[in-house]
N, C-alpha and C positions, 0 to 999 in steps of 0.2 A: 728924892728928890721932893722939893715943893711941885705939886700940882695945879693944875688953875684952881681947884677948887680949894687949896691951901694946907693940903694933909699931905701925908708921904707916902711916896711912888716909890715905885722898884725900879733897879736900874743895874747894870754891870759896871765891875770896877775893874782894872789890872791890879794883878798883885805881884811883888818883888818875885814869886817863882813862877814862869811860865807852867809849870806840870801841875798846878794847881786846878781841883776840878771846877768847875763852871756848870752848874746843871739848869739845865732848860728844855725847849721843846722848841723843835725845829718847825717850820709851816711853811708849805710851797703856796705863791699868791701868783697869780695874773699878773704881768707887770703894766696892764691896763691900769690895775686897781691899786698901786704903787702911790699915785699923787693923791688919793684920800686916804691911804694909811700915813705918808709922810703929813697930811694937815692933820691926822689924829693925833699922831705922836709927835707931832712939829713944836709944839710950845715946850721949850724947856729942854727937847732933845733933839742931837746932829745924827745924822743916818751916817752909816760907814758901809760901804759895798765892799769892802774889802777884811772883814772881820774872819779869821780861820778858825774851825771848830776840830774837835776831832770825834766821829760819831761813835759812841759807845759800843753800840751793837755789833760795826763790825771796823771799829778802827781805821776807818777812811778819813784822809781831811778833805775837808769842805772847805770852799770860800764862798761866806753867805752874808747878807746885808741885816744888818741890827742899829738898834737906834741905844743911843748913852747918852746919861745925862749931861748938860753942859756943868763944868763943874762950878759957875757960878750959880746955880740951882738947886746944890747938893747943899742940905741944910739935915745933919744927923740929928736933931734932936726933933726933926719931926716924924710923926708916927700916923700910918696909914689909919684910914676908918674901918669898920670891923668888916663890912661888906668887901672891901677890897682887899682885905684881908683873906678872907674866905675865898675870894676869885680866887687869888693865887694859890691857896692850899689844893681849890678845889681842880685846877690845872696839874698841879706837880701830882697829886694823888692819881690824875687820869693819866699821864705821863709814867705812872710806875717809878717815878723818881726815888733814890736812897732812903732810906727810912731815917737815917740821921740827917739828909737833907730836909724832911717834911717836918722830923722833930724840932729843927732850928726855926723853921716858920713859923711852927707852932707856938714857939717860945716867945716869938717878937711880940709886943705891947702894941696893941691898937685900939683905937679910941671910937666912940659915938659919934655918928654923923649928926652934927647941929640941924641939918637940914633934909629932913625924910622925902620931902616933893623933888629930890636933885634926880633929872632924869638918869644922869650916870649910874645912880644906886639904885633906882628902880629898874633900869636895863640890866644891870650885873645881877638883883636878885630875881629877875624874872630868867635870864640865863641860867641860872643855878638850879633855880627850880624845875625848870622845863629838862635839865639835863640830869635830874635825878638826886641834888643834891640837897635833900629834906631840912637840914640845918640851916639852911641861908636864912 
């Protein structure tokens, strides 16, 4: 989807087959922090609190909250900035998602961020560096 900075951002999408795997990470946050997350994710996304997942590690169904791009914000021609793609890849590797999924992410094109002083870029690169992702 189109991010606030004009670049492509990640979202999830429904498929024709409900058995299609959607890989990702599950995080627990305190409900008092949800309003802040809503503000951060809110531009272009809507929150759904009834998203059902099946955990890969134990096959248990869980109902979770997630953010999905508003259809009007989706632009399949947009590409993410290099730093955003690296952030997504680092998370996929950290969570040990399947190699085929990681290879699909790696194959996605990305572009140079024309604003090297962008706050979100600097924060993402600092997080990657602090986490040991030296290729950031």
